[in-house]
C-alpha positions in Angstrom: -10.1 -10.4 59.6 -12.5 -12.6 57.7 -14.4 -11.4 54.7 -18.2 -11.7 54.8 -19.5 -14.2 52.3 -22.7 -13.0 50.6 -24.7 -15.8 49.1 -27.4 -15.0 46.5 -30.5 -17.1 46.9 -31.5 -19.5 44.1 -34.5 -17.4 43.2 -32.4 -14.3 42.7 -29.8 -16.1 40.7 -32.6 -17.5 38.4 -33.9 -13.9 37.9 -30.5 -12.5 37.2 -29.7 -15.3 34.7 -33.0 -14.9 32.9 -32.7 -11.1 32.6 -29.1 -11.4 31.4 -30.4 -13.5 28.5 -33.3 -11.1 28.0 -35.8 -14.0 28.1 -39.3 -13.9 29.5 -40.5 -16.4 32.1 -42.6 -17.9 29.3 -39.6 -18.4 27.1 -37.6 -20.1 29.8 -40.5 -22.3 30.9 -41.0 -23.4 27.3 -37.3 -24.3 26.9 -37.5 -26.3 30.1 -40.8 -28.0 29.3 -42.6 -26.7 32.4 -45.5 -24.3 33.1 -44.7 -20.6 33.3 -46.3 -20.5 36.8 -43.9 -23.2 38.0 -40.9 -21.2 36.8 -42.3 -18.1 38.3 -42.6 -19.9 41.7 -38.9 -20.8 41.4 -37.9 -17.1 40.8 -40.1 -15.9 43.7 -38.7 -18.5 46.0 -42.1 -20.1 46.6 -40.9 -23.5 45.4 -37.6 -25.1 44.5 -36.9 -27.0 41.3 -36.7 -30.8 41.3 -33.3 -32.4 40.7 -34.3 -33.0 37.1 -35.4 -29.4 36.6 -32.3 -28.1 38.3 -30.2 -30.0 35.8 -32.3 -28.6 32.9 -31.9 -25.0 34.3 -28.1 -25.5 34.7 -27.8 -26.7 31.1 -30.0 -23.9 29.8 -28.0 -21.2 31.4 -24.7 -23.0 31.0 -23.9 -22.8 34.7 -23.1 -25.4 37.3 -25.7 -26.7 39.8 -23.3 -25.5 42.5 -23.5 -22.0 41.1 -27.3 -22.1 41.1 -27.4 -23.4 44.7 -24.8 -20.8 45.9 -22.0 -23.3 46.5 -19.9 -21.8 43.7 -19.5 -18.1 43.6 -17.9 -18.0 40.2 -19.9 -16.2 37.5 -21.4 -18.1 34.6 -18.9 -18.8 31.8 -20.5 -16.3 29.5 -19.9 -13.6 32.1 -16.2 -14.2 32.7 -13.6 -11.8 31.5 
């Protein structure tokens, strides 16, 4: 019997990561050097970050791009036991 693999969409991962840090969208956008509305669109799934912004987000949250894109199911390093 195979186990079902549940993938969390990028938008939901971004929201979870931001909330875990207790940051506002404005704070994240400022750290990334983008408009708050742009980051809001990422979290709502209305648009996807460019490759450059994906790398910035990965660095900011200290997670891999694979994790953000759902290819890696391991939790972020700051959440490991």
